[in-house]
C-alpha positions in Angstrom: -6.5 -6.3 -22.8 -4.7 -5.8 -19.5 -2.5 -8.5 -18.2 -3.2 -9.6 -14.7 -0.1 -9.6 -12.6 0.1 -12.5 -10.0 0.1 -11.3 -6.4 3.5 -10.7 -5.0 5.0 -13.5 -2.8 4.7 -12.8 0.9 7.8 -11.2 2.3 9.6 -13.5 4.7 10.3 -11.9 8.1 12.9 -13.2 10.4 11.5 -11.3 13.3 11.7 -13.3 16.6 9.2 -13.2 19.3 10.2 -10.8 22.0 11.6 -12.8 25.1 10.8 -11.4 28.6 13.4 -12.7 31.0 13.5 -12.2 34.8 16.1 -13.6 37.0 15.8 -14.1 40.8 17.7 -15.3 43.8 15.7 -17.6 46.2 16.3 -16.0 49.6 13.9 -17.8 51.9 11.9 -21.0 52.4 9.7 -22.0 55.3 6.6 -24.2 56.2 6.1 -27.9 55.6 4.4 -30.3 53.2 2.8 -33.3 54.7 1.2 -36.5 53.4 -1.3 -38.7 55.3 -2.0 -42.0 53.6 -3.1 -45.6 54.0 -3.4 -48.7 51.8 -6.6 -48.6 49.6 -8.2 -51.6 48.1 -9.6 -49.4 45.3 -6.0 -48.6 44.4 -4.8 -52.1 44.4 -3.2 -52.3 47.8 -3.6 -56.2 47.9 -1.6 -56.6 44.6 1.1 -54.4 46.1 1.2 -55.7 49.6 0.3 -52.5 51.3 -3.2 -53.1 52.7 -3.0 -52.3 56.4 -0.1 -49.9 55.9 -0.8 -46.2 57.0 1.4 -43.2 57.9 2.7 -39.8 57.3 5.5 -38.2 55.4 6.7 -34.7 56.0 9.1 -32.4 54.1 10.4 -29.2 55.5 12.7 -27.0 53.5 16.0 -25.5 54.9 17.2 -21.9 54.2 18.3 -21.6 50.6 21.9 -21.4 49.9 23.3 -18.1 48.5 23.6 -19.6 45.0 20.0 -20.7 44.7 18.4 -19.1 41.5 15.3 -18.8 39.6 14.4 -17.7 36.0 11.0 -16.8 34.5 10.8 -16.6 30.7 7.8 -15.4 28.7 7.8 -15.7 24.9 4.5 -14.5 23.4 1.8 -16.6 25.2 4.3 -19.2 26.3 5.7 -19.1 29.9 8.5 -21.2 31.4 11.2 -21.3 34.0 12.1 -22.7 37.2 13.5 -22.1 40.7 16.1 -24.5 42.0 17.2 -24.2 45.5 18.4 -26.1 48.6 16.3 -29.0 49.6 15.1 -29.8 53.0 14.4 -32.6 55.7 12.0 -35.4 55.0 10.7 -37.7 57.8 8.5 -40.8 57.6 6.5 -42.7 60.3 4.6 -45.7 58.8 2.6 -48.4 60.6 1.6 -51.8 59.4 -1.4 -53.4 61.0 -0.7 -56.4 63.1 3.2 -55.8 63.3 3.3 -53.6 66.5 6.3 -51.8 65.0 6.5 -48.6 63.1 8.9 -47.9 60.2 10.7 -44.6 60.7 13.0 -42.9 58.4 14.5 -39.4 57.9 17.0 -37.9 55.5 18.1 -34.7 53.8 16.7 -34.1 50.2 19.4 -32.2 48.4 17.3 -30.1 46.0 13.8 -28.5 45.6 12.4 -27.4 42.3 9.5 -25.0 41.5 8.3 -24.9 37.8 6.5 -21.9 36.4 3.8 -22.4 33.9 1.1 -20.2 32.1 -2.3 -20.1 33.6 -4.7 -18.1 31.4 -3.6 -15.0 29.9 -2.4 -13.0 32.9 -1.5 -15.5 35.5 1.4 -17.8 36.3 1.2 -21.1 38.2 4.2 -22.1 40.3 4.2 -25.9 40.9 6.4 -27.5 43.7 8.4 -30.6 42.5 7.4 -29.8 38.8 4.5 -31.1 36.7 4.5 -34.8 36.0 6.7 -36.0 33.2 9.0 -33.0 33.1 12.7 -32.7 34.2 12.0 -30.9 37.5 10.0 -33.9 38.7 13.1 -36.1 38.0 15.4 -33.7 39.9 13.0 -33.5 42.7 11.7 -37.1 42.9 13.7 -38.1 45.8 11.9 -35.9 48.3 9.6 -38.7 49.5 11.8 -41.7 48.6 12.1 -43.1 52.1 12.9 -46.6 53.1 9.4 -47.1 54.3 6.3 -48.0 52.2 4.4 -45.0 51.0 3.4 -42.8 48.1 6.0 -40.9 46.1 6.1 -37.5 44.4 4.9 -39.1 41.0 1.7 -40.2 42.9 1.0 -36.5 43.8 1.8 -35.3 40.3 -0.5 -37.9 38.6 -3.3 -36.9 40.9 -2.9 -33.2 40.5 -2.2 -32.7 44.1 1.3 -31.0 44.1 1.6 -27.8 46.1 1.2 -24.7 43.9 0.9 -20.9 43.9 -0.9 -18.7 41.4 0.4 -15.2 40.8 -0.2 -12.5 38.2 2.2 -11.8 35.4 2.7 -8.3 36.9 3.8 -9.8 40.3 6.6 -11.8 38.5 8.1 -8.5 37.5 8.3 -7.0 41.0 11.4 -6.7 43.0 10.4 -9.4 45.6 7.7 -12.1 45.5 6.5 -14.6 48.1 5.2 -17.8 46.6 2.7 -19.5 48.9 2.8 -23.1 47.7 -0.4 -24.4 49.4 -2.1 -27.7 49.1 -5.1 -29.5 50.7 -6.0 -32.0 48.1 -6.6 -35.9 47.9 -4.2 -38.1 46.0 -4.0 -41.8 45.2 -1.5 -44.1 43.6 0.8 -47.1 44.2 -1.8 -48.8 46.3 -2.3 -45.8 48.5 -4.8 -43.0 48.9 -4.6 -40.0 51.2 -4.3 -36.3 51.4 -1.4 -33.7 50.9 -1.4 -30.4 52.9 1.2 -27.7 52.4 1.8 -24.2 53.8 5.3 -23.8 52.1 6.4 -20.3 51.4 9.3 -19.4 49.1 10.6 -15.9 48.6 12.4 -14.9 45.3 14.0 -11.5 44.7 14.9 -10.0 41.3 18.5 -10.0 40.4 19.1 -7.5 37.6 22.8 -8.2 37.4 22.0 -11.9 36.8 19.4 -10.8 34.3 22.1 -8.8 32.4 24.6 -11.7 32.5 22.1 -14.0 31.0 21.2 -11.6 28.3 24.9 -10.8 27.6 26.1 -14.3 27.0 25.2 -14.3 23.3 21.6 -15.2 23.2 18.7 -17.0 24.9 17.3 -20.4 23.9 14.2 -22.0 25.4 14.2 -25.7 25.1 11.2 -27.9 24.7 11.2 -28.6 28.5 11.0 -24.9 29.3 14.6 -24.6 30.6 16.8 -21.7 29.7 20.2 -22.0 27.9 22.5 -19.3 26.7 24.5 -19.1 23.5 28.2 -19.2 23.2 
């Protein structure tokens, strides 16, 4: 009688998923992002004391500083990365019914952030200010934090109204790429409702020396938030 041998245990493989890394310099930014809003009873404006409040917020980026960088990382089906560059000018004009006086404010927001995320199998979505609940949003949250009453970046994120661009994976590998971060969407939150429009355009250019530097620092690690870190 033949003895039946048990199947051999599976061989453990230490193979690591191939990491595709591209690094860029952010070389140009233009256009504007504009919010038109008013207090909305359906959004609880009475509880927040903003019924009768209406106005506009505008953000216009400045020319990126030379050190502004971006990274794009793909590991299997996972895509991550972000562009962090010089911020821009924010202005607000807000009226309150019955007061006869407008609140105005303007300031320089020190930073802008674009986050890259997978969209389907062959496309990438670039989102200005970062998806809700992720670190880029925290870094970029001050863009609409004026002294006047009004919505904030988190309200746009919660409503899915952040400006965004959709590009192919192949486009992310080219030497130069223009990200058209458009929006024409409604939003609501914090007692307000309104609409965000955007025609922002940000250009990124491949920097192969930076890519080599990142690869040569001893390894790459992608954190749970999609940021890139290098080994010792």
